C-alpha positions, 0 to 999 in steps of 0.5 A: 238672214231673212229675205229682206236682208238679202234685198238690202244687201243686193241694193247696197251693192247696186248703189256701190257699183253705180257709185264706182262707175258713175262717170261711165254710166253717165256718159253712156246716158249722155251719148244715148240721148245725144244720138237719139236727138241727132237722129231725130234732127237729121235722119227722121223725116219731118212731118206737118199736119194740117187740120180742117173742121166740119159740122154736119146737121141732118134736119128732120124737116128740110123746110124748117129754118131752125135746128131741133135738139133731135136734129143735133142728136141724130147728127152726133150719132151719125158722125162715125158714119161720116168718118167712114165716108171720109175714109172711103175710096168714094172720097179718096179716089177723087181727091187723089185724081183732082190733086194728081197725087198718083204721080207722087205714089199716093194711093188709097192705102197711103191716103188712109196712112196720112188722113186721120178723121176724128170727132170732137167729143160729144159734138157733131163736129168732124176734124180732118187731119192730114200729115205729110212731109210737105206742109203745103201738101197737107193743107191742100189735101185736107181742103180738097177732102172737105171739098169733095165730101161736101159734093159727094155727101149730097148724093150718098146721104141726101145731106146738104147742110155741111158747114166748114168751121175752119179750112186747113192752113199751111202748118208752120211747125212740124207735128213729128218727130218730137225732139223732146220725146225721142231724146227722152227715149234715148235717155231711157235706153241709156238707163236700160244699158246701164242697168244691164251692165250693173246686172252683169257685174252683179252676176259675175261678182265672186267676191265675198264681202261679209261674214254672212255671205261666207256662212251662206256658201260654206256650211262650216263654223267660222273660227277666225277673221282677218281684220281689214287694217286699211280701214282701222282706227289705229295700226301697230307700230 
């Protein structure tokens, strides 16, 4: 018997076990999916994300009313710098103080955990996302960050040309957790449990089903076989 035959026999045994225990396996997957969905709905706190967008252009000639291509290129290169400033204590401390967030136990570390700063690809646009359990609070923090940044950046980098593309609005839909994603995770966990059960049955199966398996175990010639009369086409009368 070659290696491919062994793999084929193993797979056929796996399908046999799945077919024999299909209902319990399906029930395990169903229960795992339902549990994951219920945990998502009732135990995991819902969070809401509010977003604001800024565009910052640093002019090489402050007296000029027009923005040159070089100005845009320079501004794009400085986006990462602006992002670090937005995440710095120079901004977070004032935002926390202005909104009395310290009363809610929010410090700079918590600020970094709820605020995400990103740039829109190949542009000088910066997106400020704030995720909290309160949709109104998410919007307030995002808008306050924009307000504080506009004031601070003038002193930090002598830039006045900060334009708010859109202010943060109170989100109506939660951003996390995802019911679909977590239910799918529960489904996969159920599949893993079923796979472990199948593996356990395979490893503890001591039955010999074929002549080839008998030859593998015992190095003796086979002198006779007892036919399975239950699967025969006819029987003795």
